C-alpha positions, 0 to 999 in steps of 0.5 A: 868513261866515255859516259862521263865524258858525254854527260860532262858534255851535255852538261857544258851544253846547258849551262852555256845555253842557259845564258841571258840575253842581256849575258851574251850581249855583254860578251858582245861588247867584249868582244869590241872592246878587244877590236874583234870585230868579227867575232863580235858580229858573229857573236851578235848574230847568234844572238839574234837567231835565238832571240829575233825580237831582242831589239838592242842586238839589231842596234848593235848588229847595224853598228858592227855592219857600219864598222866595217865600212868605216870607223865607228 
């Protein structure tokens, strides 16, 4: 039973990691639409850790940091 649970957990981790950068960025936009700025910022920072050359994610991160100081 433990092996089955471990296998399902590992399979879920593999599927979650298989998302493209664009798919992950759409998750950031979904958080922004829900007015969850901190969640969106955490998601975009995770995206940038995995894909540091993704320029659009850097732009979105800058906008989110700006949103902390004043409304966009």
